[in-house]
MIPA-643493 format. One record per residue (C-alpha): residue number from 0; y, x, z. Coordinates in Angstrom, 1 decimal, always signed. Layout:
BEGIN
<pt pos="NUM" y="Y" x="X" z="Z"/>
...
//
This chain:
BEGIN
<pt pos="0" y="+10.0" x="+4.4" z="+20.7"/>
<pt pos="1" y="+6.2" x="+4.3" z="+21.1"/>
<pt pos="2" y="+3.8" x="+7.2" z="+21.0"/>
<pt pos="3" y="+0.0" x="+7.5" z="+20.8"/>
<pt pos="4" y="-1.9" x="+9.7" z="+23.3"/>
<pt pos="5" y="-5.3" x="+10.4" z="+21.7"/>
<pt pos="6" y="-8.2" x="+12.0" z="+23.6"/>
<pt pos="7" y="-10.8" x="+13.8" z="+21.6"/>
<pt pos="8" y="-13.2" x="+14.6" z="+20.3"/>
<pt pos="9" y="-14.9" x="+11.2" z="+20.1"/>
<pt pos="10" y="-17.7" x="+9.6" z="+18.1"/>
<pt pos="11" y="-16.9" x="+6.2" z="+16.6"/>
<pt pos="12" y="-19.6" x="+3.6" z="+16.4"/>
<pt pos="13" y="-19.7" x="-0.2" z="+15.9"/>
<pt pos="14" y="-18.2" x="-2.8" z="+13.6"/>
<pt pos="15" y="-14.7" x="-3.4" z="+12.3"/>
<pt pos="16" y="-13.2" x="-6.0" z="+10.0"/>
<pt pos="17" y="-10.8" x="-5.0" z="+7.3"/>
<pt pos="18" y="-7.6" x="-7.0" z="+7.1"/>
<pt pos="19" y="-5.9" x="-8.5" z="+4.2"/>
<pt pos="20" y="-4.2" x="-6.0" z="+1.9"/>
<pt pos="21" y="-0.6" x="-5.4" z="+2.8"/>
<pt pos="22" y="+0.2" x="-4.0" z="-0.7"/>
<pt pos="23" y="-1.1" x="-7.3" z="-2.2"/>
<pt pos="24" y="+0.6" x="-9.6" z="+0.3"/>
<pt pos="25" y="+4.2" x="-8.3" z="-0.3"/>
<pt pos="26" y="+4.5" x="-8.9" z="-4.0"/>
<pt pos="27" y="+2.6" x="-12.2" z="-3.7"/>
<pt pos="28" y="+5.1" x="-13.3" z="-1.0"/>
<pt pos="29" y="+7.8" x="-12.4" z="-3.5"/>
<pt pos="30" y="+6.0" x="-14.4" z="-6.2"/>
<pt pos="31" y="+6.3" x="-17.5" z="-4.0"/>
<pt pos="32" y="+10.0" x="-17.5" z="-4.9"/>
<pt pos="33" y="+8.9" x="-18.7" z="-8.4"/>
<pt pos="34" y="+7.0" x="-21.7" z="-7.0"/>
<pt pos="35" y="+9.8" x="-23.8" z="-5.8"/>
<pt pos="36" y="+7.8" x="-25.2" z="-2.9"/>
<pt pos="37" y="+5.4" x="-24.3" z="-0.1"/>
<pt pos="38" y="+2.8" x="-21.7" z="-0.9"/>
<pt pos="39" y="+0.1" x="-20.6" z="+1.6"/>
<pt pos="40" y="-1.5" x="-17.1" z="+1.7"/>
<pt pos="41" y="-4.4" x="-15.8" z="+3.8"/>
<pt pos="42" y="-5.5" x="-13.6" z="+5.4"/>
<pt pos="43" y="-2.1" x="-11.9" z="+6.0"/>
<pt pos="44" y="-2.1" x="-9.0" z="+8.5"/>
<pt pos="45" y="+0.3" x="-9.0" z="+11.4"/>
<pt pos="46" y="+2.4" x="-5.9" z="+10.4"/>
<pt pos="47" y="+6.0" x="-4.9" z="+10.7"/>
<pt pos="48" y="+6.3" x="-4.7" z="+6.9"/>
<pt pos="49" y="+5.2" x="-8.3" z="+6.7"/>
<pt pos="50" y="+7.7" x="-9.3" z="+9.3"/>
<pt pos="51" y="+10.5" x="-7.5" z="+7.5"/>
<pt pos="52" y="+9.7" x="-9.0" z="+4.2"/>
<pt pos="53" y="+9.6" x="-12.4" z="+5.8"/>
<pt pos="54" y="+13.1" x="-11.9" z="+7.1"/>
<pt pos="55" y="+14.2" x="-10.9" z="+3.6"/>
<pt pos="56" y="+12.8" x="-14.1" z="+2.1"/>
<pt pos="57" y="+14.5" x="-16.1" z="+4.9"/>
<pt pos="58" y="+17.7" x="-14.4" z="+4.0"/>
<pt pos="59" y="+17.4" x="-15.8" z="+0.5"/>
<pt pos="60" y="+16.9" x="-19.3" z="+1.9"/>
<pt pos="61" y="+13.0" x="-19.5" z="+2.1"/>
<pt pos="62" y="+11.3" x="-20.9" z="+5.2"/>
<pt pos="63" y="+8.5" x="-18.6" z="+6.3"/>
<pt pos="64" y="+5.9" x="-19.3" z="+9.0"/>
<pt pos="65" y="+2.6" x="-17.8" z="+10.1"/>
<pt pos="66" y="-0.3" x="-18.9" z="+12.3"/>
<pt pos="67" y="-2.3" x="-16.7" z="+14.6"/>
<pt pos="68" y="-5.3" x="-16.8" z="+12.3"/>
<pt pos="69" y="-3.4" x="-15.0" z="+9.5"/>
<pt pos="70" y="-2.2" x="-18.0" z="+7.4"/>
<pt pos="71" y="+1.3" x="-17.4" z="+6.1"/>
<pt pos="72" y="+3.4" x="-20.1" z="+4.4"/>
<pt pos="73" y="+6.5" x="-19.5" z="+2.3"/>
<pt pos="74" y="+8.5" x="-22.6" z="+1.4"/>
<pt pos="75" y="+10.9" x="-21.6" z="-1.5"/>
<pt pos="76" y="+12.2" x="-25.1" z="-2.2"/>
<pt pos="77" y="+15.7" x="-23.8" z="-1.5"/>
<pt pos="78" y="+17.1" x="-20.5" z="-2.7"/>
<pt pos="79" y="+20.7" x="-20.5" z="-1.9"/>
<pt pos="80" y="+21.4" x="-16.7" z="-1.7"/>
<pt pos="81" y="+20.4" x="-14.2" z="-4.5"/>
<pt pos="82" y="+21.3" x="-11.1" z="-2.5"/>
<pt pos="83" y="+18.9" x="-8.8" z="-0.9"/>
<pt pos="84" y="+21.0" x="-7.1" z="+1.7"/>
<pt pos="85" y="+20.9" x="-3.3" z="+2.4"/>
<pt pos="86" y="+20.1" x="-3.6" z="+6.1"/>
<pt pos="87" y="+16.7" x="-5.1" z="+5.3"/>
<pt pos="88" y="+15.9" x="-3.6" z="+1.9"/>
<pt pos="89" y="+16.6" x="+0.0" z="+3.0"/>
<pt pos="90" y="+13.7" x="-0.1" z="+5.4"/>
<pt pos="91" y="+10.9" x="-0.9" z="+2.9"/>
<pt pos="92" y="+10.5" x="+0.0" z="-0.8"/>
<pt pos="93" y="+8.4" x="-3.2" z="-1.5"/>
<pt pos="94" y="+11.7" x="-5.2" z="-1.0"/>
<pt pos="95" y="+12.4" x="-4.4" z="-4.7"/>
<pt pos="96" y="+9.8" x="-7.0" z="-5.6"/>
<pt pos="97" y="+12.2" x="-9.8" z="-5.1"/>
<pt pos="98" y="+14.3" x="-8.6" z="-8.0"/>
<pt pos="99" y="+12.1" x="-10.0" z="-10.8"/>
<pt pos="100" y="+11.3" x="-13.4" z="-9.4"/>
<pt pos="101" y="+14.9" x="-14.0" z="-8.2"/>
<pt pos="102" y="+16.2" x="-13.1" z="-11.7"/>
<pt pos="103" y="+13.6" x="-15.4" z="-13.4"/>
<pt pos="104" y="+14.3" x="-18.4" z="-11.2"/>
<pt pos="105" y="+18.0" x="-18.1" z="-10.5"/>
<pt pos="106" y="+19.3" x="-16.2" z="-13.5"/>
<pt pos="107" y="+20.8" x="-13.6" z="-11.2"/>
<pt pos="108" y="+19.7" x="-11.2" z="-8.5"/>
<pt pos="109" y="+21.6" x="-8.6" z="-6.4"/>
<pt pos="110" y="+19.3" x="-6.3" z="-4.5"/>
<pt pos="111" y="+20.1" x="-3.2" z="-2.6"/>
<pt pos="112" y="+18.5" x="+0.1" z="-3.7"/>
<pt pos="113" y="+15.2" x="+0.3" z="-1.7"/>
<pt pos="114" y="+14.1" x="+2.6" z="+1.1"/>
<pt pos="115" y="+10.7" x="+3.2" z="+2.6"/>
<pt pos="116" y="+8.5" x="+6.2" z="+3.6"/>
<pt pos="117" y="+9.7" x="+9.7" z="+3.0"/>
<pt pos="118" y="+7.1" x="+10.7" z="+0.5"/>
<pt pos="119" y="+9.2" x="+12.0" z="-2.3"/>
<pt pos="120" y="+11.4" x="+10.6" z="-5.1"/>
<pt pos="121" y="+10.3" x="+7.2" z="-6.3"/>
<pt pos="122" y="+12.8" x="+6.0" z="-8.9"/>
<pt pos="123" y="+13.0" x="+2.4" z="-10.0"/>
<pt pos="124" y="+14.4" x="+3.1" z="-13.5"/>
<pt pos="125" y="+11.1" x="+1.8" z="-15.1"/>
<pt pos="126" y="+11.6" x="-1.5" z="-13.2"/>
<pt pos="127" y="+15.1" x="-1.8" z="-14.6"/>
<pt pos="128" y="+14.1" x="-0.8" z="-18.1"/>
<pt pos="129" y="+11.4" x="-3.5" z="-18.2"/>
<pt pos="130" y="+13.8" x="-6.2" z="-17.0"/>
<pt pos="131" y="+16.4" x="-5.0" z="-19.5"/>
<pt pos="132" y="+13.7" x="-5.4" z="-22.3"/>
<pt pos="133" y="+13.4" x="-9.1" z="-21.2"/>
<pt pos="134" y="+17.1" x="-9.6" z="-21.8"/>
<pt pos="135" y="+18.6" x="-8.9" z="-18.3"/>
<pt pos="136" y="+22.0" x="-7.4" z="-18.0"/>
<pt pos="137" y="+21.8" x="-4.8" z="-15.3"/>
<pt pos="138" y="+24.5" x="-2.7" z="-13.5"/>
<pt pos="139" y="+24.5" x="-0.6" z="-10.4"/>
<pt pos="140" y="+27.4" x="-1.0" z="-8.1"/>
<pt pos="141" y="+28.0" x="+0.1" z="-4.5"/>
<pt pos="142" y="+24.3" x="+0.8" z="-4.0"/>
<pt pos="143" y="+23.2" x="-2.5" z="-5.3"/>
<pt pos="144" y="+21.3" x="-3.5" z="-8.4"/>
<pt pos="145" y="+23.0" x="-6.5" z="-10.1"/>
<pt pos="146" y="+20.8" x="-8.2" z="-12.7"/>
<pt pos="147" y="+21.9" x="-11.3" z="-14.7"/>
<pt pos="148" y="+20.3" x="-13.4" z="-17.3"/>
<pt pos="149" y="+22.4" x="-16.5" z="-17.5"/>
<pt pos="150" y="+20.6" x="-17.9" z="-20.5"/>
<pt pos="151" y="+17.2" x="-17.0" z="-19.3"/>
<pt pos="152" y="+14.7" x="-14.2" z="-20.2"/>
<pt pos="153" y="+12.9" x="-13.7" z="-23.5"/>
<pt pos="154" y="+9.5" x="-12.3" z="-23.9"/>
<pt pos="155" y="+9.0" x="-8.9" z="-25.5"/>
<pt pos="156" y="+6.5" x="-6.0" z="-26.0"/>
<pt pos="157" y="+7.3" x="-3.6" z="-23.2"/>
<pt pos="158" y="+5.9" x="-0.1" z="-22.4"/>
<pt pos="159" y="+6.0" x="+0.7" z="-18.7"/>
<pt pos="160" y="+4.4" x="+4.1" z="-18.6"/>
<pt pos="161" y="+6.2" x="+6.9" z="-16.6"/>
<pt pos="162" y="+5.9" x="+10.6" z="-15.9"/>
<pt pos="163" y="+3.2" x="+10.0" z="-13.3"/>
<pt pos="164" y="+1.5" x="+7.1" z="-15.0"/>
<pt pos="165" y="+1.8" x="+3.4" z="-14.5"/>
<pt pos="166" y="+4.1" x="+1.9" z="-11.8"/>
<pt pos="167" y="+2.6" x="-0.6" z="-9.4"/>
<pt pos="168" y="+5.8" x="-2.3" z="-8.2"/>
<pt pos="169" y="+7.4" x="-2.0" z="-11.6"/>
<pt pos="170" y="+4.5" x="-3.8" z="-13.1"/>
<pt pos="171" y="+4.7" x="-6.5" z="-10.4"/>
<pt pos="172" y="+8.4" x="-7.0" z="-11.0"/>
<pt pos="173" y="+8.3" x="-7.3" z="-14.8"/>
<pt pos="174" y="+5.1" x="-9.4" z="-14.6"/>
<pt pos="175" y="+6.7" x="-11.9" z="-12.2"/>
<pt pos="176" y="+9.9" x="-12.1" z="-14.3"/>
<pt pos="177" y="+7.9" x="-12.5" z="-17.6"/>
<pt pos="178" y="+6.1" x="-15.7" z="-16.3"/>
<pt pos="179" y="+9.2" x="-17.7" z="-16.8"/>
<pt pos="180" y="+10.5" x="-15.9" z="-19.9"/>
<pt pos="181" y="+10.7" x="-17.7" z="-23.3"/>
<pt pos="182" y="+7.8" x="-16.7" z="-25.5"/>
<pt pos="183" y="+5.1" x="-14.0" z="-25.1"/>
<pt pos="184" y="+5.5" x="-10.7" z="-23.2"/>
<pt pos="185" y="+3.1" x="-7.8" z="-23.6"/>
<pt pos="186" y="+3.2" x="-5.1" z="-20.9"/>
<pt pos="187" y="+1.6" x="-1.9" z="-22.1"/>
<pt pos="188" y="+0.6" x="+0.8" z="-19.6"/>
<pt pos="189" y="+0.5" x="-1.8" z="-16.9"/>
<pt pos="190" y="-0.8" x="-0.8" z="-13.5"/>
<pt pos="191" y="-4.5" x="-1.8" z="-13.0"/>
<pt pos="192" y="-4.6" x="-1.6" z="-9.2"/>
<pt pos="193" y="-6.5" x="-4.4" z="-7.4"/>
<pt pos="194" y="-3.2" x="-5.5" z="-5.8"/>
<pt pos="195" y="-1.8" x="-6.2" z="-9.3"/>
<pt pos="196" y="-4.9" x="-8.1" z="-10.2"/>
<pt pos="197" y="-4.5" x="-10.2" z="-7.1"/>
<pt pos="198" y="-0.9" x="-10.9" z="-7.9"/>
<pt pos="199" y="-1.7" x="-11.9" z="-11.5"/>
<pt pos="200" y="-4.5" x="-14.2" z="-10.3"/>
<pt pos="201" y="-2.1" x="-15.8" z="-7.8"/>
<pt pos="202" y="+0.5" x="-16.3" z="-10.6"/>
<pt pos="203" y="-2.1" x="-18.0" z="-12.7"/>
<pt pos="204" y="-3.0" x="-20.2" z="-9.9"/>
<pt pos="205" y="+0.7" x="-21.2" z="-9.8"/>
<pt pos="206" y="+0.6" x="-22.1" z="-13.4"/>
<pt pos="207" y="+1.3" x="-18.9" z="-15.3"/>
<pt pos="208" y="-0.5" x="-17.9" z="-18.4"/>
<pt pos="209" y="-1.6" x="-14.2" z="-18.0"/>
<pt pos="210" y="-4.4" x="-12.6" z="-19.8"/>
<pt pos="211" y="-5.8" x="-9.0" z="-19.9"/>
<pt pos="212" y="-5.8" x="-8.9" z="-16.0"/>
<pt pos="213" y="-7.2" x="-5.7" z="-14.7"/>
<pt pos="214" y="-6.5" x="-3.8" z="-18.0"/>
<pt pos="215" y="-3.5" x="-1.6" z="-19.0"/>
<pt pos="216" y="-2.3" x="-4.4" z="-21.4"/>
<pt pos="217" y="-1.2" x="-7.6" z="-19.8"/>
<pt pos="218" y="-0.2" x="-10.6" z="-22.0"/>
<pt pos="219" y="+2.1" x="-13.3" z="-20.6"/>
<pt pos="220" y="+2.9" x="-16.5" z="-22.3"/>
<pt pos="221" y="+6.0" x="-17.8" z="-20.6"/>
<pt pos="222" y="+6.0" x="-21.3" z="-19.0"/>
<pt pos="223" y="+8.9" x="-23.5" z="-18.0"/>
<pt pos="224" y="+8.0" x="-23.6" z="-14.3"/>
<pt pos="225" y="+5.5" x="-22.6" z="-11.7"/>
<pt pos="226" y="+4.2" x="-24.6" z="-8.7"/>
<pt pos="227" y="+3.2" x="-23.6" z="-5.2"/>
<pt pos="228" y="-0.3" x="-22.6" z="-4.4"/>
<pt pos="229" y="-2.9" x="-21.7" z="-1.8"/>
<pt pos="230" y="-4.3" x="-18.2" z="-2.4"/>
<pt pos="231" y="-6.7" x="-15.7" z="-0.9"/>
<pt pos="232" y="-5.5" x="-12.1" z="-0.3"/>
<pt pos="233" y="-8.0" x="-9.3" z="-1.1"/>
<pt pos="234" y="-9.2" x="-6.9" z="+1.7"/>
<pt pos="235" y="-7.1" x="-3.8" z="+2.2"/>
<pt pos="236" y="-8.8" x="-0.9" z="+0.4"/>
<pt pos="237" y="-6.6" x="+1.6" z="+2.0"/>
<pt pos="238" y="-7.3" x="+0.4" z="+5.5"/>
<pt pos="239" y="-11.0" x="+0.3" z="+4.5"/>
<pt pos="240" y="-10.8" x="+3.9" z="+3.2"/>
<pt pos="241" y="-9.0" x="+5.1" z="+6.4"/>
<pt pos="242" y="-11.9" x="+3.6" z="+8.5"/>
<pt pos="243" y="-14.4" x="+5.3" z="+6.3"/>
<pt pos="244" y="-12.7" x="+8.7" z="+7.0"/>
<pt pos="245" y="-12.6" x="+7.8" z="+10.7"/>
<pt pos="246" y="-16.3" x="+7.5" z="+10.7"/>
<pt pos="247" y="-16.8" x="+10.7" z="+8.8"/>
<pt pos="248" y="-14.3" x="+12.9" z="+10.8"/>
<pt pos="249" y="-15.9" x="+11.8" z="+14.1"/>
<pt pos="250" y="-19.5" x="+12.1" z="+12.9"/>
<pt pos="251" y="-19.8" x="+8.4" z="+13.7"/>
<pt pos="252" y="-21.3" x="+5.3" z="+12.1"/>
<pt pos="253" y="-19.1" x="+2.2" z="+11.4"/>
<pt pos="254" y="-20.0" x="-1.0" z="+9.8"/>
<pt pos="255" y="-17.0" x="-2.4" z="+7.8"/>
<pt pos="256" y="-16.8" x="-6.1" z="+7.1"/>
<pt pos="257" y="-14.7" x="-7.7" z="+4.4"/>
<pt pos="258" y="-14.6" x="-4.4" z="+2.4"/>
<pt pos="259" y="-14.6" x="-4.3" z="-1.4"/>
<pt pos="260" y="-16.6" x="-1.1" z="-2.4"/>
<pt pos="261" y="-15.7" x="-1.9" z="-6.1"/>
<pt pos="262" y="-12.1" x="-1.2" z="-5.2"/>
<pt pos="263" y="-13.0" x="+2.1" z="-3.7"/>
<pt pos="264" y="-15.4" x="+3.8" z="-6.2"/>
<pt pos="265" y="-13.4" x="+7.0" z="-6.4"/>
<pt pos="266" y="-13.3" x="+7.3" z="-2.6"/>
<pt pos="267" y="-16.9" x="+6.5" z="-2.2"/>
<pt pos="268" y="-17.8" x="+9.1" z="-4.8"/>
<pt pos="269" y="-15.9" x="+11.8" z="-2.9"/>
<pt pos="270" y="-17.3" x="+10.8" z="+0.4"/>
<pt pos="271" y="-20.9" x="+11.0" z="-0.9"/>
<pt pos="272" y="-20.2" x="+14.2" z="-2.6"/>
<pt pos="273" y="-19.2" x="+15.9" z="+0.7"/>
<pt pos="274" y="-22.2" x="+14.5" z="+2.5"/>
<pt pos="275" y="-21.0" x="+11.2" z="+4.0"/>
<pt pos="276" y="-23.5" x="+8.2" z="+3.8"/>
<pt pos="277" y="-22.1" x="+5.1" z="+2.3"/>
<pt pos="278" y="-24.4" x="+2.1" z="+2.1"/>
<pt pos="279" y="-23.3" x="-1.3" z="+0.8"/>
<pt pos="280" y="-24.0" x="-4.5" z="+2.7"/>
<pt pos="281" y="-23.5" x="-8.1" z="+1.9"/>
<pt pos="282" y="-19.7" x="-8.1" z="+2.5"/>
<pt pos="283" y="-18.9" x="-4.5" z="+3.2"/>
<pt pos="284" y="-20.7" x="-1.3" z="+3.9"/>
<pt pos="285" y="-22.0" x="+1.2" z="+6.5"/>
<pt pos="286" y="-20.4" x="+4.6" z="+6.8"/>
<pt pos="287" y="-22.1" x="+7.5" z="+8.6"/>
<pt pos="288" y="-21.1" x="+11.1" z="+9.1"/>
<pt pos="289" y="-24.1" x="+13.5" z="+8.8"/>
<pt pos="290" y="-22.9" x="+16.8" z="+10.2"/>
<pt pos="291" y="-20.2" x="+19.1" z="+8.9"/>
<pt pos="292" y="-18.7" x="+18.0" z="+5.6"/>
<pt pos="293" y="-18.8" x="+20.0" z="+2.4"/>
<pt pos="294" y="-15.6" x="+21.1" z="+0.6"/>
<pt pos="295" y="-14.3" x="+19.1" z="-2.3"/>
<pt pos="296" y="-11.7" x="+19.0" z="-5.0"/>
<pt pos="297" y="-9.6" x="+15.9" z="-4.9"/>
<pt pos="298" y="-6.9" x="+14.8" z="-7.4"/>
<pt pos="299" y="-4.9" x="+11.6" z="-6.8"/>
<pt pos="300" y="-4.5" x="+9.4" z="-9.9"/>
<pt pos="301" y="-3.5" x="+5.9" z="-10.8"/>
<pt pos="302" y="-6.3" x="+3.3" z="-10.1"/>
<pt pos="303" y="-9.3" x="+3.6" z="-10.6"/>
<pt pos="304" y="-8.7" x="+7.2" z="-9.6"/>
<pt pos="305" y="-8.5" x="+8.6" z="-6.1"/>
<pt pos="306" y="-5.6" x="+6.7" z="-4.4"/>
<pt pos="307" y="-2.5" x="+8.7" z="-3.2"/>
<pt pos="308" y="-2.5" x="+6.5" z="-0.1"/>
<pt pos="309" y="-5.7" x="+8.1" z="+1.1"/>
<pt pos="310" y="-4.7" x="+11.7" z="+0.3"/>
<pt pos="311" y="-3.4" x="+12.5" z="+3.8"/>
<pt pos="312" y="-6.5" x="+11.0" z="+5.6"/>
<pt pos="313" y="-8.8" x="+12.9" z="+3.3"/>
<pt pos="314" y="-6.9" x="+16.1" z="+4.0"/>
<pt pos="315" y="-7.6" x="+15.7" z="+7.7"/>
<pt pos="316" y="-11.3" x="+15.3" z="+7.0"/>
<pt pos="317" y="-11.5" x="+18.3" z="+4.6"/>
<pt pos="318" y="-9.7" x="+20.4" z="+7.2"/>
<pt pos="319" y="-13.1" x="+20.4" z="+9.0"/>
<pt pos="320" y="-15.2" x="+21.1" z="+5.9"/>
<pt pos="321" y="-17.4" x="+24.3" z="+5.6"/>
<pt pos="322" y="-15.5" x="+26.0" z="+2.9"/>
<pt pos="323" y="-12.3" x="+25.7" z="+0.8"/>
<pt pos="324" y="-11.1" x="+22.5" z="-0.8"/>
<pt pos="325" y="-8.1" x="+21.8" z="-3.1"/>
<pt pos="326" y="-6.1" x="+18.6" z="-3.1"/>
<pt pos="327" y="-3.8" x="+17.9" z="-6.0"/>
<pt pos="328" y="-1.2" x="+15.1" z="-5.8"/>
<pt pos="329" y="-0.3" x="+13.7" z="-9.1"/>
<pt pos="330" y="+1.4" x="+10.5" z="-8.1"/>
<pt pos="331" y="+4.0" x="+11.8" z="-5.5"/>
<pt pos="332" y="+4.1" x="+15.6" z="-5.8"/>
<pt pos="333" y="+6.1" x="+16.0" z="-2.6"/>
<pt pos="334" y="+3.8" x="+13.8" z="-0.5"/>
<pt pos="335" y="+2.8" x="+16.6" z="+1.9"/>
<pt pos="336" y="+4.9" x="+16.3" z="+5.0"/>
<pt pos="337" y="+1.7" x="+15.9" z="+7.0"/>
<pt pos="338" y="+0.6" x="+19.5" z="+6.1"/>
<pt pos="339" y="+2.8" x="+21.2" z="+8.7"/>
<pt pos="340" y="+1.7" x="+18.7" z="+11.4"/>
<pt pos="341" y="-2.0" x="+19.2" z="+10.7"/>
<pt pos="342" y="-1.4" x="+22.9" z="+10.8"/>
<pt pos="343" y="+0.0" x="+22.5" z="+14.3"/>
<pt pos="344" y="-3.5" x="+21.2" z="+15.2"/>
<pt pos="345" y="-5.1" x="+24.4" z="+14.0"/>
<pt pos="346" y="-5.9" x="+23.3" z="+10.5"/>
<pt pos="347" y="-5.5" x="+25.9" z="+7.8"/>
<pt pos="348" y="-3.6" x="+24.3" z="+4.9"/>
<pt pos="349" y="-1.4" x="+26.1" z="+2.4"/>
<pt pos="350" y="+0.8" x="+24.1" z="+0.0"/>
<pt pos="351" y="+1.0" x="+25.5" z="-3.6"/>
<pt pos="352" y="+3.4" x="+23.3" z="-5.6"/>
<pt pos="353" y="+1.8" x="+19.8" z="-6.1"/>
<pt pos="354" y="-1.4" x="+21.0" z="-4.5"/>
<pt pos="355" y="-2.8" x="+22.0" z="-1.0"/>
<pt pos="356" y="-5.5" x="+24.6" z="-0.5"/>
<pt pos="357" y="-7.6" x="+23.5" z="+2.5"/>
<pt pos="358" y="-9.5" x="+26.3" z="+4.3"/>
<pt pos="359" y="-12.0" x="+24.5" z="+6.5"/>
<pt pos="360" y="-12.0" x="+25.3" z="+10.2"/>
<pt pos="361" y="-14.7" x="+24.8" z="+12.9"/>
<pt pos="362" y="-12.4" x="+22.6" z="+15.0"/>
<pt pos="363" y="-9.1" x="+21.0" z="+15.4"/>
<pt pos="364" y="-7.1" x="+21.5" z="+18.6"/>
<pt pos="365" y="-4.8" x="+18.8" z="+20.1"/>
<pt pos="366" y="-1.0" x="+19.2" z="+19.8"/>
<pt pos="367" y="+2.2" x="+17.1" z="+19.8"/>
<pt pos="368" y="+2.8" x="+15.9" z="+16.2"/>
<pt pos="369" y="+5.3" x="+13.8" z="+14.4"/>
<pt pos="370" y="+4.5" x="+11.1" z="+11.9"/>
<pt pos="371" y="+6.7" x="+11.2" z="+8.8"/>
<pt pos="372" y="+5.3" x="+8.2" z="+6.9"/>
<pt pos="373" y="+2.7" x="+5.5" z="+7.1"/>
<pt pos="374" y="-0.3" x="+7.3" z="+5.6"/>
<pt pos="375" y="+0.6" x="+10.6" z="+7.2"/>
<pt pos="376" y="+0.6" x="+8.9" z="+10.7"/>
<pt pos="377" y="-2.9" x="+7.6" z="+9.9"/>
<pt pos="378" y="-4.1" x="+11.1" z="+9.1"/>
<pt pos="379" y="-2.7" x="+12.4" z="+12.4"/>
<pt pos="380" y="-4.5" x="+9.7" z="+14.3"/>
<pt pos="381" y="-7.8" x="+10.6" z="+12.5"/>
<pt pos="382" y="-7.2" x="+14.3" z="+13.3"/>
<pt pos="383" y="-6.5" x="+13.4" z="+16.9"/>
<pt pos="384" y="-9.9" x="+11.6" z="+17.2"/>
<pt pos="385" y="-11.7" x="+14.8" z="+16.2"/>
<pt pos="386" y="-9.5" x="+17.4" z="+17.9"/>
<pt pos="387" y="-10.2" x="+18.9" z="+21.3"/>
<pt pos="388" y="-7.7" x="+17.8" z="+24.0"/>
<pt pos="389" y="-5.0" x="+15.1" z="+24.0"/>
<pt pos="390" y="-3.0" x="+14.7" z="+20.9"/>
<pt pos="391" y="+0.4" x="+13.1" z="+21.1"/>
<pt pos="392" y="+1.5" x="+11.3" z="+17.9"/>
<pt pos="393" y="+5.2" x="+10.5" z="+17.8"/>
<pt pos="394" y="+6.9" x="+7.8" z="+15.7"/>
<pt pos="395" y="+3.9" x="+5.5" z="+15.6"/>
<pt pos="396" y="+6.2" x="+2.7" z="+14.2"/>
<pt pos="397" y="+5.2" x="+4.2" z="+10.8"/>
<pt pos="398" y="+1.5" x="+3.3" z="+11.4"/>
<pt pos="399" y="+2.5" x="-0.2" z="+12.6"/>
<pt pos="400" y="+3.8" x="-0.8" z="+9.1"/>
<pt pos="401" y="+0.4" x="-0.8" z="+7.5"/>
<pt pos="402" y="-2.4" x="-1.0" z="+10.3"/>
<pt pos="403" y="-2.5" x="-4.0" z="+12.6"/>
<pt pos="404" y="-2.9" x="-2.9" z="+16.2"/>
<pt pos="405" y="-5.0" x="+0.1" z="+15.1"/>
<pt pos="406" y="-5.6" x="+1.4" z="+18.7"/>
<pt pos="407" y="-6.9" x="-2.0" z="+19.8"/>
<pt pos="408" y="-9.4" x="-2.0" z="+17.0"/>
<pt pos="409" y="-10.5" x="+1.6" z="+17.3"/>
<pt pos="410" y="-10.8" x="+1.8" z="+21.1"/>
<pt pos="411" y="-13.8" x="-0.6" z="+21.3"/>
<pt pos="412" y="-15.6" x="+1.7" z="+18.7"/>
<pt pos="413" y="-15.3" x="+4.7" z="+21.1"/>
<pt pos="414" y="-11.7" x="+5.9" z="+20.5"/>
<pt pos="415" y="-9.4" x="+6.8" z="+23.4"/>
<pt pos="416" y="-6.0" x="+5.9" z="+22.2"/>
<pt pos="417" y="-3.2" x="+4.9" z="+24.6"/>
<pt pos="418" y="+0.1" x="+3.5" z="+23.3"/>
<pt pos="419" y="+3.1" x="+4.5" z="+25.5"/>
<pt pos="420" y="+6.9" x="+3.8" z="+25.3"/>
<pt pos="421" y="+9.0" x="+7.0" z="+25.7"/>
//
């Protein structure tokens, strides 16, 4: 198992390119099932989650290949297995994305209940409710979801809202299934995230008829078949946001290339509010820290609100603010396993239900810490860059799920991160 040794404090300076969005790649890879041929996607990051999802598609009968320059091809000409096995699906929640396209194309899908990061309860009942509305017969047996539609799916008006707002993967699943349903489907309270927009645009490129893209109401006119496509993946807004916080927490200055500020307006608003400079460029932005940051109130919300996937990173930054901050988590109320680890580094954080009170400290102090999930691991790396001494981050396989070779990309900018096997 690998660990990171991080020497701090450091000041980051230089230029870094943002990779393709993992959270857009995975459902679009699943959408390739619907094309019945060879689809090509780029740029696709070299991540463990992408590798695992590729294995899942190969298990179904697809042929998956990728080139060093980030081009990934999925040939779904043959689908001779409709079962997503537990051993693969348990490692990654996005595996549930194969359910809708498998059901729509083959009339049957059997997928293990998904796993993923330990960030709280994330039920899939909304996915199943949406597919049932389209006419699927669904049962749960021995830890597997068995969905059948032997006579095909039929379009319907469907409400997909849940107790914490819209569901991104639920929207993706129902949207993909609806492209091949008979008649018109309307999805009300659809997720509006850029990753869903990217998926819908890809489906339209494959021959789907989707309107209302980017709004909470999607309209899908079912077609008889889709075809393969070549498609461009959007930049990863969460990776971009993480690099923004890296610049701020180290009082550095970074130029981000391939960054969509229009996907990060809530984050940019909070950064500017606490004193961080964010200047747009032709294809990205320049981020600069300007001394100690001010405190802030942050509430995570569905897009276009502040993303839950940047909550932990922002908490590490606000731990060094001059004053008290409050962070409220409204997407995954239990997503606070990084609080105890940041406190080991001399942060002053107090959890109060679905919120954390952050009392700013003058400095963080290095300590051995344990990554519990993907974004928590990123927060601990950021804290390590700013802390005095050598921080050891254990279980960095979490960070490899969402950040391609992060140490090799940060070290040329001034970081001192060493990967070691223990």
